[in-house]
C-alpha positions in Angstrom: 7.7 4.5 9.6 8.2 4.7 5.8 8.0 1.7 3.6 8.6 1.2 -0.2 5.8 -0.6 -1.9 5.8 -2.0 -5.4 2.2 -2.2 -6.6 0.9 -4.9 -9.0 -2.7 -3.9 -9.9 -5.5 -6.0 -11.6 -4.5 -9.3 -9.9 -6.8 -12.2 -9.0 -5.9 -12.1 -5.3 -5.1 -9.4 -2.8 -1.9 -9.8 -0.8 1.2 -8.2 0.7 4.6 -9.9 0.3 7.4 -8.4 2.4 10.9 -8.5 1.0 12.3 -6.8 4.1 11.0 -4.7 7.0 10.7 -1.6 4.8 10.0 -3.1 1.3 7.0 -5.0 0.1 5.1 -6.0 -3.0 1.3 -5.4 -2.9 -1.0 -7.4 -5.2 -4.3 -5.6 -5.7 -7.5 -6.5 -7.4 -8.4 -2.9 -8.4 -7.4 -1.2 -11.6 -5.2 1.9 -11.3 -8.0 4.2 -12.4 -9.1 7.3 -10.5 -7.1 6.2 -7.4 -8.9 3.0 -6.8 -5.7 1.0 -6.4 -4.3 3.6 -4.0 -7.4 3.3 -1.9 -7.2 -0.5 -1.9 -3.5 -0.3 -0.9 -4.3 2.0 2.0 -7.0 -0.3 3.2 -4.8 -3.4 2.9 -1.9 -1.7 4.8 -4.3 -0.5 7.6 -5.5 -4.0 8.2 -2.0 -5.4 8.2 -0.6 -2.9 10.6 -3.7 -2.5 12.7 -4.1 1.2 12.3 -6.8 3.4 10.8 -6.7 4.5 7.1 -6.0 8.1 8.3 -2.7 6.9 9.7 -1.5 5.8 6.3 -0.3 8.4 3.7 1.2 7.8 0.3 4.1 10.3 0.3 5.3 9.8 -3.3 4.4 7.7 -6.3 0.6 8.5 -6.5 0.6 7.6 -10.3 3.6 5.2 -10.2 3.7 1.5 -9.4 6.5 2.2 -6.8 5.3 4.2 -3.9 6.7 5.5 -0.6 4.1 5.1 2.2 4.3 6.6 5.6 2.6 4.8 8.5 2.0 6.7 11.8 0.6 5.7 15.2 2.4 2.3 15.3 2.8 1.0 18.8 
């Protein structure tokens, strides 16, 4: 499954707000430096969907605030 994620980095709280089944806004505590925000996003999505971090891949938008993320091994 692919979802579109708009990332807001350097926030006070960490959360996911789903606009629809395939679109969400991710509020992250990390700064977007050296991939730390991307790592935090993968961890947050893995907890939400109940999959491992290996099952989540950022397909596009590695340096953008809008990312396409592919999640595999969903039951």
